[in-house]
N, C-alpha and C positions, 0 to 999 in steps of 0.2 A: 505494499500500499503506500501509496505516494504522500509524504507528508507537508504540509505547509511552507517547510524550511526548503525544500526540495522546489518548491513552485510559488516564491517570493510573490512574484505578482499577475497572482491565479487567486479564484477562490476554488477550495480544493473539491467540492461536490458539481462545477460545474461543468460541463462536457467537453472534454479536451478537444482544442482546434475551434472552440465557437468562433463566432465572427465579431466578439468585442475583443477577446484575446488577440486576435490576429488583423484585424481591420483598423479596430477604432483606434484613433489617436491616442495617446498614452497618457495626457491630461485628462481625458474624458471618460478613461475608463475606470474609475473609482467610483464616479456616479452613474455609469452604465449598469457596474454592478451591482452598485445600491439598490438600483429598479429591477435587479433580476434581468437584464435587458441578454445578459447570457445564458438563460433559460426559458425560452418562449414558452414552455407548457403552460404557466401559469396566465398567460396572456390568451391564450387559448380557450382556457376554462375558463375564463373570463367573460371571453367574447361572445363562448357557441351559446351560451341562454340569449343572448341576444339576438342572435339570429333564430334562435327558436320563436322566441317572442314577434318577428318579423313574418316568420312564417305562420306562425298560428293568427297574426292580425289579416294577411294575406287568405288565409281559408276562412275567416267568417266574412272578409269586405273586401274580397278581391285584391290586385297587384295597384298600385299607382308609383309612376316615374319618382316620387321622392323616397319610397322604398329604397332605390339607390343609394340616397345620400344618407338615408335610417343607417342602410349596411355598412356604407364607409365612415362613417360618424362613428359608428359604435366599434368598430375596427381601431382608430385611431384613438380613441376614448380608454376602450380598453387597454391599449399600449402605455398610455399615459398614467392611467387612474392605477393599474395595476403594479404600475413602477412606483406610483405616490404611496400605494397602499405597503410596497415592500420596503419603502425608504420609513413610512412610521412605524410598521412592524419592526424594521432593524433596530431604530431610535429607543425603542420601548422594552426590545428582548437584547441588547448589547451586552447585559451584564450575564445573562444567559447564554448567549453564544461563546461566548468567550472561555465556558467550561464545556462547551461541546466539539469532542473533535470536528465532525462533520461542518462547523458551522464557525468554527473561529478563525477560517481565513478569513471573512466577511470583512468589508471596507470596513467598518466601525471598530470591530473586537480587535482587527490587525493594526489599527492604525492607518489605511490607506484615505483616511477622510476624517476630519475632525465632525465633532457632533453640531458645532454653529453649521459648518457647510452642510450637513444632511438635512436641517431644517431649513437651510435656504433653499436647496434641491428640490424638499418637499413641496414648497411653497409655488417654486417654479412649475412643477407638474401641475400642479392643482390647477392654479390658474389657467395652463393650456385646455384642462379638465373642461373648465368653467365656461372658456369660451366654445368648445365644441357643443357642450349642452345647450347653449342658449340659443343655437339652431333649429331644435327640436322642440321648439312649441312648448305652451305655458304647465300642460300634463305630464311631459317629460321633465321639465325642468324641476318642477315641485319632487317627481320623483328622485331625481339626481340628489337634491338636497336632501332628501329624508335618509337617503342610503348613509349617510356621512356618519349618521348615529351609529353606523351597524359597523363602519370600517373602524372607528377609534373605538368599541369596545372590543373587538376582535383580538387583539391582541394580548390584551390580559386574561382571556378568555380560559386561558390553560392553567391560570393561578386560581382560580375560585369554581372551578366544575371540571368533570372528567369526562364533558360532552363539546370541546371548544373548536370540534368539526361541526357542530350545530351551528355556532355560530359563524364559522367561516361560511357555511353554506347558507345562511341568512343574507350575506354581505354578497358572496361572488354570483349567487344566481340571481340578486335585484334586475338585473339587466332584462330579464326574459319581460317582467314589467314593465320596464322603462320604453323600452323598445316597440313593445305592444302599445304602450300609451303614445308615442310619440308617429305611429301611425294612425290611430283610430280617434286621439284625443282624450281618452277616458281607459281606465281599467276595468277590464270585467271579470268573469268568474274565470275562463281558459285561461289566462297568463297566472292568477294568484294558484288556480290548482297547480299548473306545470312549473311554477317556484316551488310549493312542496313537494312535486317531484322529484326537481334538479335539487333539492336539499338533500333530499334520499339518496341520490346520486354522490352527492359531494360527503358525505359520511362513508359512502364506500370506498370510493378512490382515493379519500385523505386518510384514512384509516391503515390503508394498504403502504400509504408514503410514511405515515410514523411508526410503523413496524421497525424502519431503518434508525429510528434512537430512542428505542424502550429502554436497551440500559443506561446510557446516558440521561434520559427524562427521570429515571427513576432516582438516580444519584442526586439530583438537583432539584427532585419536587416537582418538577412538571406534569401536568397532566394532561392524557389524551384517551381519546377508545380505545387505540392501540394495547394499552397498557389495562385498560379496564375490561377489555375483551380477551386479551392474554389468549392462552391457545384455542380459546372458544371461537376465534376470531372466523374461520372462514365460515363457519356454520351462519355467525349471525352477519357477516356480510351477504351471505345468500339471502338472508330476509330481507335486507333494505335495499339489494338489487330486483328484488319480487316487485320491492313496496313502489320504487321508482318506478318501475314498469307499469303499473298498475295505475298509477296516479296520474301517470303521465297519460294513459291511455283514457283515463277520463278528461283529463283536458283539452286531447283532442278531438275527441267525441262532442265535446261543447261548445267546437267551432262550429259543427255543423256543414262541415267542408266537404273535400274531396277524401274522405276515410280510409277507402281501399289502399291509395299510394302513402297514406300517411303513417298507418298501421304496418305498412309493409317496413316503412324506413324504422318504426320502432322494434318491430321485430328484429330487424340489423342491429340496433342497437343493444336488446337485449341479450342477443345470442354473442354480442362481442364481452358483456359483464360475465357472461356463463365463461366463457373463454379466457378470462382473466380468474374466473374462480378457480380454476381448473389446473390453472397454472400456480397458483399463489402460494408461496411458502413464508410462512409468516416470522421465519428465522432466517432468511435470505435477503439480506438487506438488496442486492444488485438487482434481484429479480423485483422485488418489491418496487424498485425504481422504473424499473422497465416498464413493471405492469402499469405505474402511474402515468409516465407517460403516455402510453398507450390510449388514456381514455379521451384525448384529443381525437384519434380517429371515430372513437365510439359514440363522440357526441356530433362530429362532422356528418357521419351516417344520418343522424335524424338531422339535424339541419338541412341537408342537400335533401330529402324527402319531403319534408317539410315545405320547402321553398319550391319543389317540383308540383307539391300538392295544390301550392297557392297560386301558382301560375294557371292552372289548368280547369 
């Protein structure tokens, strides 16, 4: 295993050869690493529920040209707001991160950036996100403002609950309602139900991710569903996968759109979760990380089929 001292200008758990390490100007690398730009999976997992929301709105109301801008705005917004969320998370967790082997090479605990610099970068990213949000209409704006409460709370959840993954799901999947509101000018039952289904999905994939850190988390007193479930994780996560698919099915049905195509996409999503469960090894950190990354593909399957269903 490669240590931080062997890679002094990199984050240990970032993919080797990522674009930040290879292409970004050296002065910008600490900022981009603070935003997790070297690990785009988080941006995908924040973006995909937004795209689901657009697909559900199109199924309920038909497509509009403005949907193209909503999709692009959500893409840009997911990148900068995920970066802002990660920056805030690292500010609040800097002392914990310094005690965990996988995270002590991150920019704040390793000294690549100062605390003042991290706060400044947080403000810059937040302002960019605000500019994007202001283009999406009043309903979406209010939804975006409301999400800040969840974003602010999440980093502290692992200090007071065994279920921090629930708080992550509440925040990370808010975009399904925000994007729907940008199209419809309101929030209906379908995106709210989809939000609940997506939260179950987040508990599924983030518990898999958290299994990488169970030993370090136990030593420093950080709570997680991975620690809570322990050896029962495969069985419990099977239940959350089933719950996610079932609740998302209800959300799709509520749109009254092209259900056959949408349900085909949901079937593909569910089969991907089943594949993850069959390959899940709680004590194999490398496998857990690869399975976590694969949820981009699971979410894309559903997003693609919802988009087609909304267009037809």
